[in-house]
C-alpha positions, 0 to 999 in steps of 0.5 A: 736532543729536542724532538719535533713533538717537543718543538711543536708543544713549546711553540703551541704553549707560546702561541696560547700565551701570546693570545692570552696576553692579547697578541692574537695577531702576533700569535697568528703570524708566528703560527704561519711562520713556524707551520704549527697549527693554531688552536682556539685555546687562549691560556696562560699555561706557559706562564704557570710553568715558568713560574713553577720552574723559577720557584723550583730554581730558587728553592734549589739555588742555595739561597734559602736564607736564615729567616722565615723560610725555615720549617722548624720552630727554631727561627730565632735560634738560627745563625744571625745574618751578617750586618750589611754595609749598604751604600747609595750607588745611584740617585735620580730625582722626580719633580715632586715627592717620590712615592713608590717603587717596584722591581721587575721579577727578574730584578733587571728593572725598577719603576718609580712613581711620584706625586708629580704623576710621572713614572721612571723606568730604570735599567739596573744593569746601568747602575754602577758601583760608586768606585767605578767612576762617572757613567757615560751619558749613554749609560744613564740608568733612567731609560724612559719616563712615562706619563698618563696619570693626572694625580699622584702615583701611589702603586706600581707592579710589573707584569710577570712577563716583564713587558707590562708595567701597571700603575695606580693613582689617586686619580681613580685609575690603574694604567698599563704601559707597554714597555716593549714599545720603543717610544711609548709614553702613554698607557694602552689600557686602564681601569677606573673606579670611584675612589683613589687607588693605593695598591696593586698586585699582579697574579703570578699568571698575569691574568688578574690585578688585585687592587685596593684604595680608599674603599673597604673592598678588595677588587680583582680586575681581569686584565684581558676582559677589563671586568672587575670583581669584589672578593667575597665577604664571609665564608660561613664563619662570620668573616666580613669585608674590611671596614676601612680603606685598603692599604695594601694587597698582595698575592702569594708566590703561588697565587693560591691566596691573596693578602690585604691590610687595612686602616681598620687594623686587620689583615685578611687572607683570601682564597685565590680561587673562590675569593672568600676570606679564609682568615682574619687577624684582628687587632694585628697592631694593637688596634692601629692601622695596618699599612702593609702586608706581604707573604714570604716566598714559601707562603707560610708567613705574612709580614705586616707593618703598622702604625704602632711602629712595629713590624710583625711576622705571622704564620698564615696557617694558624694566625700565630704571631712569630716575630715582632721587629721594633726600633723604627718610628712608623707614622704614614699610611703607606709605611711598608716593610720588605724582606731582602732577596734571601729573606735573611733581612727585614727592612722598613723606613723610619719616619723620625730618622729619615733612614731605613732600619734593617733587622735580622729576620730570624732573631729580630735584632736591629742590625743597622740603619741606612741614612742618606735622604734629607726628608721622610722616606715614603717607600722602599722596594727590595730587589728579588735577586740581589742584596739591593733596595730602592728608597723613595722620599719626600725630598723628591729623590729615589736612591738605589742601595747596594753593599759597597765594594770590598 
């Protein structure tokens, strides 16, 4: 049974979290209504506890997969993943090339961005199995279209609380949209700099955004104070900043490290607290540009995509190359490979065939190709909770893929 002490502790965590998110007035109103005394503290302890709880839930839910989460040296000997039979469940269209997409952390929503400077918000629960027939008008998956950028939308990220969407653009800005507002179409906060942004990622607490673009430095933005910081160059071991544009930034699931990839051909791992570079992988793709990097769920591996038309899996602690995935043609500066929700699969767009290539994450075996777009696929995003992904294309369409009904 819940005790009074427990009730007050939970409410106090909620009050502090609301204040940290900038909702001080709402926090005060709740404190008055519940008669729980306000504190002067403004922290994200609740978000941290929820993040840890969700990580534990995922680790104990039996969805460990057969890929890079394995702790032994027998990744390539694991049982091969079943060949997926993806089909398009839903398609919608922008008025310009579809450039980027992102899922919310609970997998309930998808955001897509376009060269037409607009964003769409899609409710995954309203996406129907093709065998279910035509959806009713009130069940249309696109629930909102957002505007405020003046140029191509290049990156998207949901706040961990799911209530805020961040977007970055070639118009030199990052914008935050309040998704809880019933009819709001414009951002409530923005950050600007003197270069085009290409990538953004939220810290698991939601307090910081790691961003990069047409400049060699990785920047951190404090969501609450709007202050910007540069990740520190060097740690006494000859490390340095990137020397060319940043193609992608990412946080590990714990937030302890930040990853960055660059057109200079390197991958860098940065300490999430000190901001110092702790590892550089030089010539990660034989001197070609590294177009993307992301961490595995347990943070032990980093997966990179490069213009050598390879996807590579690296051990973060040692910098050792674990696996190379071949068979796709990669030619664009924003090519990005992703893990499936259970990390059993690796997927990447194939520029030559206008398709998505799917590999077994453990063995590196090419399993299948998913082809539906008429032109080059610019981006794919994988659902964090289900075997589904979203693809964007220069044909102006975004498509939601999921295994078909049996």
